Structures are given as C-alpha cells and as structure tokens.
Legacy VTK file of the C-alpha trace (Angstrom):
# vtk DataFile Version 3.0
C-alpha trace
ASCII
DATASET POLYDATA
POINTS 466 float
91.825 137.620 69.315
94.715 140.085 69.358
92.877 142.497 67.064
89.741 142.393 69.242
91.591 143.714 72.265
92.854 146.822 70.478
96.067 148.073 68.913
96.914 150.235 71.920
96.893 147.214 74.237
99.107 145.254 71.842
101.592 148.134 71.743
101.622 148.258 75.557
102.405 144.532 75.765
105.158 144.948 73.181
106.740 147.770 75.178
106.591 145.622 78.337
108.375 142.704 76.661
110.956 144.885 74.931
112.084 146.127 78.320
113.155 142.529 79.081
114.757 141.976 75.628
111.842 139.902 74.375
110.221 140.176 70.919
113.454 139.780 68.947
114.584 137.193 66.412
117.330 135.594 68.533
117.532 132.757 71.106
115.485 133.131 74.295
113.562 136.108 72.855
110.272 134.180 72.684
110.026 133.096 76.319
106.866 135.211 76.386
105.222 136.674 73.294
102.574 139.319 72.763
100.151 136.605 71.693
100.766 134.608 74.897
99.883 137.533 77.138
96.949 138.807 75.066
95.438 135.307 74.798
95.670 134.736 78.552
94.210 138.175 79.277
91.268 137.388 76.983
90.751 134.042 78.758
91.156 135.214 82.351
90.011 138.850 82.504
86.463 140.181 82.403
85.523 143.401 80.659
86.012 146.575 82.669
84.746 150.116 82.245
88.042 151.560 83.432
89.545 153.405 80.455
92.981 153.889 82.028
93.687 150.807 84.138
92.814 148.136 81.622
94.139 144.618 82.378
97.116 145.232 80.089
98.009 148.564 81.722
97.519 147.090 85.195
99.796 144.137 84.391
102.437 146.483 82.937
102.299 148.744 85.991
102.367 145.817 88.424
105.426 144.194 86.835
107.247 147.532 86.598
106.486 148.060 90.296
108.108 144.716 91.145
111.052 145.358 88.806
111.808 148.769 90.325
114.024 149.513 93.311
111.103 151.576 94.666
108.203 149.090 94.854
105.632 151.543 96.249
102.284 152.031 94.522
102.850 155.792 94.380
106.081 155.332 92.417
104.331 152.830 90.114
101.578 155.327 89.262
104.202 158.038 88.742
106.029 155.807 86.226
102.732 155.157 84.446
102.057 158.883 84.179
105.555 159.501 82.835
104.903 156.889 80.133
101.510 158.381 79.269
102.949 161.870 78.919
105.780 160.529 76.721
103.125 158.941 74.475
101.191 162.212 74.193
98.365 161.079 76.517
96.888 162.970 79.430
98.176 161.827 82.831
95.874 160.004 85.204
95.408 160.956 88.844
98.654 160.686 90.853
96.689 159.047 93.667
97.009 155.278 93.991
93.370 154.321 94.630
92.467 153.547 91.020
95.587 151.464 90.470
95.124 149.494 93.712
91.511 148.647 92.793
92.592 147.613 89.299
95.341 145.434 90.761
92.739 143.688 92.924
90.657 142.992 89.801
93.618 141.438 87.991
93.026 137.649 88.087
95.498 135.650 90.143
95.324 132.851 87.566
96.713 135.170 84.873
100.005 135.644 86.733
99.987 132.024 87.950
99.807 130.697 84.365
102.471 133.064 83.037
105.123 131.825 85.511
105.404 128.145 84.412
104.830 129.119 80.780
107.860 131.440 80.802
110.011 129.086 82.888
109.346 126.009 80.769
109.875 127.913 77.516
113.261 129.130 78.757
114.243 125.660 79.973
113.274 124.051 76.658
115.401 126.517 74.674
118.604 125.973 76.677
121.364 124.315 74.600
122.476 120.794 75.452
125.926 122.065 76.425
124.340 123.640 79.516
122.807 120.341 80.651
124.340 117.652 82.889
125.230 114.497 80.917
122.780 115.693 78.280
119.882 115.713 80.773
117.850 118.556 82.246
118.346 118.885 86.010
115.537 120.420 88.101
116.266 121.774 91.587
113.552 121.517 94.230
113.552 123.518 97.442
111.254 125.402 99.774
111.310 128.603 101.757
109.031 130.998 103.618
107.892 134.553 102.873
106.581 137.012 105.450
103.676 139.414 104.977
101.808 142.175 106.867
100.095 141.155 110.098
96.456 141.493 109.055
93.552 139.332 110.175
92.948 138.025 106.645
96.600 137.075 106.182
96.690 135.376 109.597
93.645 133.283 108.679
95.112 132.128 105.381
98.784 131.849 106.387
99.123 131.612 110.188
102.296 132.721 111.885
104.690 130.100 113.313
103.500 128.478 116.533
106.662 129.588 118.330
105.531 133.233 118.098
103.032 134.728 120.527
99.768 136.171 119.142
100.152 139.824 118.228
103.954 139.609 117.995
104.567 137.533 114.874
103.824 137.866 111.196
101.956 135.541 108.822
104.273 133.305 106.790
103.521 131.435 103.572
105.430 128.356 102.457
106.878 128.529 98.952
108.154 125.499 97.016
109.868 126.078 93.676
111.186 123.884 90.871
114.209 125.578 89.281
116.247 124.800 86.193
119.879 124.130 87.069
120.965 125.146 83.550
119.359 128.604 83.340
117.971 129.267 86.845
114.364 129.832 85.716
111.391 128.933 87.920
109.729 126.058 86.066
106.902 125.704 88.595
105.966 126.899 92.075
103.377 126.315 94.787
102.269 128.382 97.792
100.786 126.970 101.006
100.562 127.273 104.776
103.483 126.540 107.082
101.435 124.537 109.589
98.442 122.236 109.576
97.706 118.902 107.933
99.190 118.200 104.497
101.138 121.482 104.395
104.716 120.177 104.170
107.108 120.947 101.328
106.729 117.432 99.914
102.934 117.737 99.740
103.254 121.007 97.816
105.852 119.396 95.568
103.428 116.569 94.701
101.236 119.147 92.998
104.180 120.179 90.815
105.022 116.716 89.449
103.029 117.465 86.293
105.481 120.263 85.409
108.405 117.818 85.294
109.276 116.001 82.073
110.377 112.464 81.333
114.167 112.004 81.532
114.560 114.919 83.956
116.851 114.576 86.979
115.453 115.990 90.231
118.115 117.357 92.592
116.983 117.949 96.184
118.036 117.789 99.819
117.326 114.893 102.185
113.896 116.179 103.211
112.547 114.874 99.869
114.424 111.555 100.059
111.632 109.085 100.826
110.620 105.817 99.164
107.204 107.100 98.124
108.505 110.373 96.680
111.191 108.597 94.646
108.756 105.925 93.449
106.256 108.547 92.262
108.988 110.305 90.272
110.326 107.051 88.797
106.820 106.266 87.622
107.024 109.402 85.482
110.419 108.440 84.064
112.287 110.935 86.266
115.562 110.118 88.072
116.676 111.638 91.356
119.878 112.706 93.101
119.234 113.511 96.769
121.011 113.544 100.059
120.113 110.405 101.985
117.579 110.930 104.763
119.190 110.960 108.194
116.963 108.136 109.493
118.072 105.633 106.865
121.054 103.519 107.886
123.808 102.667 105.375
125.997 99.562 105.345
128.364 99.448 102.370
129.083 95.757 103.008
125.569 95.002 101.742
124.140 95.220 98.246
125.876 95.212 94.873
129.205 97.008 94.960
129.634 99.816 92.388
132.899 101.248 93.725
134.540 102.411 96.916
131.793 103.522 99.323
129.359 103.139 96.452
126.740 100.379 96.162
123.252 99.523 94.953
120.698 98.241 97.470
117.015 97.367 97.419
114.527 99.491 99.357
111.194 98.042 100.470
107.881 99.875 100.126
106.625 101.185 103.498
103.043 101.100 104.732
100.519 103.316 103.002
100.389 106.770 104.625
97.065 108.461 105.303
97.571 111.102 102.603
98.017 108.576 99.760
94.976 106.865 98.240
94.913 103.110 97.838
94.945 103.160 94.017
98.145 105.217 93.857
99.789 103.106 96.555
98.894 99.853 94.773
100.715 100.753 91.542
103.989 101.620 93.323
106.616 98.854 93.161
107.142 96.608 96.203
110.915 97.125 96.024
113.170 99.660 94.380
116.901 99.651 93.567
118.717 102.706 94.917
122.377 103.588 94.557
123.937 104.937 97.756
127.352 106.579 97.919
129.435 108.396 100.483
131.077 111.678 99.483
133.865 113.008 101.657
134.484 116.773 101.752
138.234 117.482 102.035
138.023 121.312 102.046
138.894 122.870 105.379
136.376 125.269 106.871
133.319 123.382 105.527
130.756 122.444 108.188
129.823 119.140 106.537
132.617 116.598 106.229
130.663 113.585 104.899
127.598 113.512 102.627
125.547 110.388 101.875
123.852 110.613 98.486
120.997 108.488 97.114
120.262 108.248 93.398
118.327 106.184 90.874
121.182 106.558 88.354
122.505 103.032 88.894
125.076 102.797 86.081
128.454 103.623 87.665
130.125 103.737 84.239
127.721 106.269 82.739
127.402 108.266 85.971
130.671 108.077 87.953
130.691 108.819 91.652
132.722 112.009 91.130
130.125 113.376 88.689
127.287 112.660 91.118
129.211 114.336 93.928
129.721 117.405 91.749
126.055 117.438 90.817
124.903 117.278 94.412
127.239 120.126 95.269
125.386 122.168 92.620
122.221 121.741 94.697
123.345 124.817 96.607
122.227 126.874 93.602
118.663 126.356 94.848
119.557 128.248 98.019
121.276 130.983 96.007
118.339 131.330 93.607
115.842 131.599 96.457
118.069 134.193 98.094
118.112 136.164 94.848
114.327 136.038 94.555
113.724 136.988 98.167
116.477 139.521 98.833
117.700 140.894 95.504
114.122 141.176 94.219
112.729 142.233 97.621
110.243 139.364 98.042
111.443 138.419 101.531
108.795 140.637 103.185
105.691 141.123 101.059
103.598 144.292 101.163
99.997 143.283 100.394
97.360 142.951 103.114
95.074 140.245 101.701
95.912 136.609 100.826
94.862 136.976 97.178
97.089 140.018 96.680
99.955 138.284 98.519
99.804 135.417 96.039
99.660 137.848 93.091
102.732 139.543 94.510
104.546 136.191 94.676
103.596 135.198 91.102
104.550 138.673 89.864
108.012 138.414 91.438
108.558 134.953 89.932
107.455 136.168 86.489
109.841 139.137 86.555
112.581 136.790 87.784
112.028 134.482 84.787
112.157 137.411 82.366
115.437 138.513 83.936
116.772 134.971 83.588
115.821 135.011 79.895
117.879 138.165 79.382
120.788 136.562 81.263
120.580 133.498 78.997
120.670 135.725 75.905
123.752 137.535 77.189
125.480 134.297 78.217
124.901 132.575 74.886
126.268 135.501 72.916
129.383 135.962 75.058
130.531 132.343 75.604
129.620 132.008 79.276
126.907 130.074 81.094
123.943 131.846 82.726
125.097 131.053 86.251
128.237 133.107 85.667
126.085 136.214 85.064
124.934 138.435 87.931
121.178 138.667 88.479
121.520 142.012 90.254
123.700 143.351 87.451
121.084 142.241 84.904
118.297 143.824 86.922
120.138 147.135 87.222
121.100 147.220 83.532
117.573 146.470 82.289
116.072 148.985 84.708
118.401 151.670 83.343
117.598 150.861 79.684
113.928 149.906 80.174
112.272 153.101 78.957
114.744 153.451 76.076
114.136 149.889 74.846
110.375 150.196 75.249
109.956 153.441 73.316
112.594 153.304 70.573
111.584 152.224 67.045
112.666 148.752 65.983
115.419 149.972 63.635
117.121 151.993 66.365
116.550 149.301 68.995
118.587 146.773 67.018
121.715 148.804 67.666
120.978 149.258 71.385
120.246 145.623 72.299
123.838 144.361 71.702
125.099 147.108 74.010
122.684 146.003 76.733
123.606 142.334 76.326
127.307 143.143 76.457
126.766 145.109 79.679
124.786 142.232 81.227
127.446 139.658 80.294
130.171 141.840 81.804
128.647 141.588 85.289
130.000 138.213 86.430
129.425 136.282 89.621
132.638 135.662 91.548
134.036 132.116 91.286
134.744 131.041 94.867
134.119 127.264 94.951
135.881 126.584 98.267
134.899 129.754 100.092
134.234 129.320 103.810
132.924 132.102 106.042
131.751 132.214 109.673
127.983 132.198 110.086
127.917 135.480 111.993
127.088 139.135 111.341
129.717 141.810 111.833
127.439 144.882 111.669
125.542 145.374 114.911
121.796 146.060 114.832
120.287 149.171 116.368
120.149 148.834 120.180
116.354 148.910 120.404
114.583 146.386 122.669
112.346 143.740 121.104
108.588 144.316 121.083
107.382 141.609 123.480
103.697 142.580 123.682
101.223 143.509 120.925
101.779 147.033 119.611
98.369 148.203 120.826
99.281 147.276 124.395
102.656 148.991 124.067
100.985 152.211 122.897
98.535 152.028 125.801
101.414 151.724 128.259
103.073 154.794 126.778
99.857 156.781 127.062
99.435 155.706 130.713
103.018 156.562 131.573
102.651 160.038 130.062
LINES 1 467
466 0 1 2 3 4 5 6 7 8 9 10 11 12 13 14 15 16 17 18 19 20 21 22 23 24 25 26 27 28 29 30 31 32 33 34 35 36 37 38 39 40 41 42 43 44 45 46 47 48 49 50 51 52 53 54 55 56 57 58 59 60 61 62 63 64 65 66 67 68 69 70 71 72 73 74 75 76 77 78 79 80 81 82 83 84 85 86 87 88 89 90 91 92 93 94 95 96 97 98 99 100 101 102 103 104 105 106 107 108 109 110 111 112 113 114 115 116 117 118 119 120 121 122 123 124 125 126 127 128 129 130 131 132 133 134 135 136 137 138 139 140 141 142 143 144 145 146 147 148 149 150 151 152 153 154 155 156 157 158 159 160 161 162 163 164 165 166 167 168 169 170 171 172 173 174 175 176 177 178 179 180 181 182 183 184 185 186 187 188 189 190 191 192 193 194 195 196 197 198 199 200 201 202 203 204 205 206 207 208 209 210 211 212 213 214 215 216 217 218 219 220 221 222 223 224 225 226 227 228 229 230 231 232 233 234 235 236 237 238 239 240 241 242 243 244 245 246 247 248 249 250 251 252 253 254 255 256 257 258 259 260 261 262 263 264 265 266 267 268 269 270 271 272 273 274 275 276 277 278 279 280 281 282 283 284 285 286 287 288 289 290 291 292 293 294 295 296 297 298 299 300 301 302 303 304 305 306 307 308 309 310 311 312 313 314 315 316 317 318 319 320 321 322 323 324 325 326 327 328 329 330 331 332 333 334 335 336 337 338 339 340 341 342 343 344 345 346 347 348 349 350 351 352 353 354 355 356 357 358 359 360 361 362 363 364 365 366 367 368 369 370 371 372 373 374 375 376 377 378 379 380 381 382 383 384 385 386 387 388 389 390 391 392 393 394 395 396 397 398 399 400 401 402 403 404 405 406 407 408 409 410 411 412 413 414 415 416 417 418 419 420 421 422 423 424 425 426 427 428 429 430 431 432 433 434 435 436 437 438 439 440 441 442 443 444 445 446 447 448 449 450 451 452 453 454 455 456 457 458 459 460 461 462 463 464 465
C-alpha cells in the first residue's frame, strides 16, 4: 500500500514526522509511523487530480500551519513553497485558493482517527514509574472553543443563550480524555453547548470505549453520578472524583476506613430518559463508594475542604493522603486545556464552516500529541517526568529545528537529535505547589466601548451620522 501511493509521498510523510522527532529507534519515536499515516490516507482519501496539493502535502501544510506562530493560510503556502524550492521543485502559486480547496477535501475522519491513535500509543509506551500506584490515570474535563460568526457555524454550534443575536460567537463544547502521566489526548469529542443530550457527560459516554480496564478516571464533581460511575465500573475502571454538591455526607454512617473516611452504599436512581432499558437493567442496584474529606491547610487557597468519592475501597492499598494528592493532580486537566487553547492558539478558531472547524480542532490535538511525544522522549533521557517539561519551550525548539530535522540525511540527523532533546529538557515548568494569586488582571484593556448591536447596524449608524 505504501508503494502504491508513491515514493515522493512517503518522503513527505517522513519529513513531517522527523520534525516532531518521530521515525527513530528510541522510546516514544513510534507514536505515529509513516505506515500509519499512509494507510489511513489510502482508506479515507479519494483520488484527486491536483498534482501539488495531494492529501499528503495538504496534511503536511495543515499541520505546519497549526504548529507555526503565524497560523495564516498565506504563511502556510509560503512555507510550502520554501520547501519545494529547497527540494529543487518549482514553486506553486503564492495565492491560498488551491490550498484552501485542498484543505476542504481533506477528510475529517483522517484527522479524527490520528488523534486517539497517537494519544493511546504514547500512553501505552509510558514507563510504570510515571503511573500512580502502577495504574494509568486518565483525566476528563470539558471546555468551549469560539469560532467565526457565520450562519453555518451558528446552525451547527449556536452561541450561548445569554448573548443577543448578532453580538455573540458560535461556541463548540470540547471534552477530552488526557493521560496524567504524559499529558497526551487519548480521546476527544466535540458537540453543541446547548440543546438536548449536549452535556459534557453525554459526550464523555461516547469516549468510554477509549478507556482501558484497570484505568483510574480522575474528574471533577460534574461527572460524579451513580450512573456514570456504574458504567465505568462495568468496564473495570475505577474513579476518583470530587463528590457532587447535592449528595449529603455523614461520616457516622457506613464502614469506617479512617478519620473522615468511610465506605457507604449508594442506591441506583430511576432510569433517566437518555438511558435505554437494557443498559439500565444491567447496572447494579447498589454500589459501594468510599467518601473522604480532605482539608486544605494552605493559606490563600479558595477551597478549604474537598469531599472526594472513589471506588478504590482498600484504605491500606490506597491511603487517604495518596487519594488527596491524586485529586490535587486533577488540576493538570485545566492546565493542559489552557495549553491547547492558549499556547497552541485554539481558543478562537479561524474556519468559517463546521466541518473545517472540527478539522481545525483535530489538527490542533494531533500536533499537541506529537509535541507531547517529543517531551516524553526528552524527559526519559534526562531523568525528569514529562510534566516538568515546558510545552511552549518544546514547541519553540521544534519549530526552530523543524526544517533542519526534516531535510538532513539520517546520518547527520543522529547527531542533531540529542541536541534538540537536551534543549527541550532544559525548559522546565516552575514548581510552585502552594502558589496563590488573586483572580484579577493587572493590565487594563483598551478603553473602547462594547459593541452592543450587530455590526451591520453600527455601520449604518455611522453612515447616517456622517
């Protein structure tokens, strides 16, 4: 299958992966292989008469556009032309029309399938020393991403109901499953922020298949419901979650496991409308849950007491202090989402159609996983853990060495890669476990008034006033 697609395409895929330190005989270098990408392109893409923007070239240009500090289409085409000239090929047109049409032809399913494939490969290769009590911990959290205010985007992903028509922007809900050990996105789902069956938990239900037996799911209290926990237990998955605020706790009841630590029995609630009768029938009538109270002694923290629920019932194997430390690590989900949205510039998307918006999301997550693979390589070779390595530092270092790594012969590249890994490992994240800061901005925004009517009406008023 690789030979049928052409040697030039294979070389282009190899250059793409080399820029992220893939295709080498060392740990985490096979998160994505040439065969993976070529096979998926053969399965998902149809033949095209375009001799320049083939699916491989389009994918390479799209990912380089996301990876760059300048994510414009014009800059992406300019980088492609620079690469073509370096390879002795004639440059294509500097206009962006051909690339934009080719990007629209690129199947969404191609990028969608590459994200969990890369994330799960990276998670499976992480050493046991990076795991918690020898078990893989998966973080679950949701967020929202904004996009241009076009009619198509509004139809697919309506703006929040609190915003007036013509003044807001469409917002898509994003739910991700992240590896606590290496930070990779193991799975993700995109949906609407309002309407029936559009909550974070409903999107998460579609991601259960990406979890593995013996995993530990770490999430906030929004996911802490009887039905959610029972569904995960049925797959052999344990949970550590903050207790939902509506559930009352009485430590005088149940089986005592320690101070402010006990095991109680929860009763199955009535079947909700979204769950079918067959699934509801197989769920247990009762379920043992361990509840514990964690007190936060650090001054300056907003939360002073945290109630945690878990299915890890053995207090000897899983002491209260270890569970408290694990739940504190849940904040990495917020930090990872911030990195994806702000560091990688996914907070406000650029595409004007729903299909392209989703491709943009999957492309960002794929580049993020490739960056995480490089961080894992650097961490393993320099006796640190991946979460001590800076994502922005990794991104900047790989961007600087990208063309050099992609174009150098293999013999010369072997001497450059250790230099790149050493540079990545040197960019550390500050260790500030008890940091407390006011939730306020010091820098003032520009003193412009807010736009309180649709822009078309505002322009009409200016024309009338003139």
